[in-house]
C-alpha positions as CSV (number, residue, x, y, z in Angstrom):
1,M,2.8,-11.9,2.9
2,T,5.1,-9.3,1.4
3,I,6.5,-6.3,3.3
4,Y,6.9,-3.1,1.3
5,V,8.9,0.2,1.6
6,D,8.0,3.2,-0.5
7,A,10.2,5.6,-2.4
8,A,8.7,8.6,-0.6
9,V,11.8,9.8,1.2
10,H,10.9,12.9,3.2
11,A,13.3,15.1,5.2
12,W,12.3,15.5,8.8
13,R,14.4,16.2,11.9
14,G,17.6,16.1,10.0
15,Q,17.0,12.6,8.5
16,T,15.2,11.2,5.5
17,W,12.1,9.0,6.1
18,C,9.8,6.7,4.3
19,H,7.1,4.1,5.0
20,L,7.2,0.4,5.8
21,F,3.9,-1.4,5.3
22,S,2.0,-4.6,4.4
23,P,-1.5,-5.9,4.0
24,D,-0.4,-8.5,6.6
25,I,-0.3,-6.3,9.8
26,E,1.0,-9.1,12.1
27,G,3.7,-9.9,9.5
28,L,4.5,-6.2,9.4
29,H,4.9,-6.1,13.2
30,D,7.1,-9.1,13.2
31,F,9.3,-7.7,10.4
32,A,9.4,-4.3,12.1
33,R,10.6,-6.0,15.4
34,R,13.4,-7.9,13.5
35,L,14.3,-4.5,11.9
36,G,14.7,-3.0,15.4
37,L,11.5,-1.0,15.5
38,R,9.4,-0.5,18.5
39,R,5.7,-1.5,18.3
40,S,4.8,1.9,19.7
41,W,6.2,3.5,16.5
42,F,3.4,1.8,14.5
43,Q,1.3,4.5,12.8
44,D,-2.3,3.3,13.7
45,P,-5.2,5.1,11.8
46,S,-7.6,3.9,14.5
47,T,-5.8,5.9,17.2
48,S,-4.7,9.0,15.4
49,R,-6.7,11.2,13.0
50,K,-3.4,12.3,11.5
51,V,-2.6,8.7,10.2
52,S,-4.4,7.8,7.0
53,W,-3.1,4.2,6.7
54,P,-1.3,1.6,8.9
55,H,2.5,1.8,8.5
56,Y,5.8,2.4,10.2
57,D,7.9,5.5,9.5
58,I,11.5,4.5,9.0
59,V,14.7,6.4,8.3
60,D,16.5,5.9,5.0
61,A,19.3,3.7,6.6
62,R,16.6,1.3,7.9
63,R,14.9,1.3,4.5
64,T,18.1,0.0,3.0
65,R,18.3,-2.7,5.7
66,A,14.6,-3.6,5.2
67,I,15.3,-4.2,1.5
68,A,18.3,-6.3,2.4
69,M,16.0,-8.3,4.7
70,G,13.5,-8.9,1.8
71,A,11.2,-5.9,1.8
72,V,10.1,-4.9,-1.7
73,A,10.7,-1.3,-2.8
74,L,7.7,0.3,-4.5
75,D,7.6,3.4,-6.7
76,R,5.0,6.0,-5.9
77,H,2.4,4.5,-8.3
78,R,2.5,1.1,-6.8
79,T,2.6,2.6,-3.3
80,S,-0.7,4.4,-4.0
81,V,-2.3,1.2,-5.1
82,M,-0.9,-1.0,-2.3
83,S,-1.8,1.6,0.4
84,R,-5.5,1.1,-0.5
85,V,-5.1,-2.7,-0.3
86,V,-3.5,-2.3,3.1
87,L,-6.3,0.0,4.3
88,D,-9.0,-2.3,3.0
89,R,-7.4,-5.2,5.0
90,W,-7.0,-3.0,8.0
91,C,-10.7,-1.8,7.9
92,G,-12.0,-5.3,7.2
93,T,-13.5,-4.2,3.9
94,A,-11.3,-6.3,1.6
95,G,-13.5,-8.4,-0.6
96,T,-16.7,-6.5,0.2
97,D,-18.7,-3.9,-1.7
98,R,-17.2,-1.3,0.6
99,A,-13.7,-2.1,-0.6
100,R,-11.9,0.7,-2.2
101,D,-10.8,0.4,-5.8
102,P,-7.0,0.5,-5.4
103,L,-6.7,1.8,-9.0
104,A,-9.4,4.5,-8.7
105,M,-7.0,7.4,-8.7
106,H,-5.1,6.0,-11.8
107,R,-8.5,5.4,-13.6
108,R,-9.6,8.9,-12.7
109,L,-6.4,10.5,-14.0
110,G,-6.3,8.3,-17.1
111,S,-2.8,7.1,-16.1
112,A,-0.6,5.7,-18.8
113,R,0.5,3.1,-16.3
114,L,-3.0,1.8,-15.5
115,S,-2.7,-1.5,-17.5
116,E,0.7,-2.2,-16.0
117,L,-0.6,-1.5,-12.5
118,E,-3.7,-3.6,-13.0
119,E,-1.7,-6.5,-14.1
120,W,0.7,-6.1,-11.2
121,L,-2.1,-5.9,-8.6
122,V,-3.9,-8.9,-9.9
123,S,-0.7,-10.9,-10.0
124,I,-0.1,-10.4,-6.3
125,H,-3.7,-10.1,-5.1
126,P,-6.0,-12.2,-7.5
127,E,-9.1,-11.2,-5.5
128,Y,-8.9,-7.8,-7.2
129,R,-9.5,-9.4,-10.6
130,A,-13.3,-9.1,-10.1
131,R,-12.9,-5.4,-9.1
132,H,-10.8,-4.8,-12.2
133,D,-13.3,-6.6,-14.5
134,D,-16.2,-4.7,-13.0
135,A,-14.5,-1.3,-13.3
136,T,-13.5,-2.1,-16.9
137,H,-17.0,-3.1,-17.7
138,R,-18.5,0.1,-16.3
139,M,-16.1,2.2,-18.2
140,D,-17.0,0.4,-21.5
141,E,-20.8,0.9,-21.0
142,E,-22.5,3.5,-23.1
143,P,-24.2,6.3,-21.0
144,T,-27.9,6.0,-21.0
């Protein structure tokens, strides 16, 4: 499974930080260990109300190293989509009716990048094809 880093570089405590994440949590922990991160640094939404999705916070220098080790850098649009995929896997809702639509925000906002993001998501997670088809069908229906 792929490991991702986002482009959200935030200043905190004199350094810049971003997120390291993956739908494969065990793979994420293994990658984080090889990157030199402690397991205790994992941001676990089940143990902290301040954490909205499972990830590691990493400094910019580690982001560069993570990319060199094979992590995929995502822009903010793809990060918003993938964070929902990660959360669905974490909560055990992936593939169920309770699963979140990873593209819901982009649909709601009428994002010009929606088609591109749909194509990207389905190419890496084909199980979201049905969600995409259902959402497109609902949007095409005439109101009754």
